[in-house]
C-alpha angles and dihedrals in degrees: 000000000000117000115202110226125213118266134358100263121104117232122217094270091051093046090054090046094052091046096047105036133077104256130205125209119213119200137164129220122234089267091050097258106153124229131183130180143154119269108200093183094053113122142147115283093182136327092288102038142054123200136199140170115245106205102147094064088203133120100328092047093049092046096049090051092059100028116025096187108109142164127215120198137173142173129217102197094183094058097029093237128140129172137175130194126197113209153148119264125216119192119215117195127173093343128121093263092054093046092051094045091051095049109121095014122120092231117114094195131010141140116236115226122198118196115204107210112236099167137009125209131189108219102184 
């Protein structure tokens, strides 16, 4: 059962969790068709935002462009922790933010997606 936590700011345990766990992004198409997939580049940008590099330009990218409401969830089996955040995604492409975020990465082309955290849930 998911337990909604107070606020929309990650604490230190949650920051470590979102930086160290495999995370899955859930999106929905314009017609409501759900989609979920792993995002290996997802990490914490700051205590109120997650960030990932969108380089497949496939379902998640198309969905976020038409419906920016997303959920990100992960599970740390070793420590029996699971969290989900619901948030609002903003896609950055070819702007200064994207260029700076991609510096030092091995990606030749990628959009940079920032998820503003709206709600945090403990799942375990």
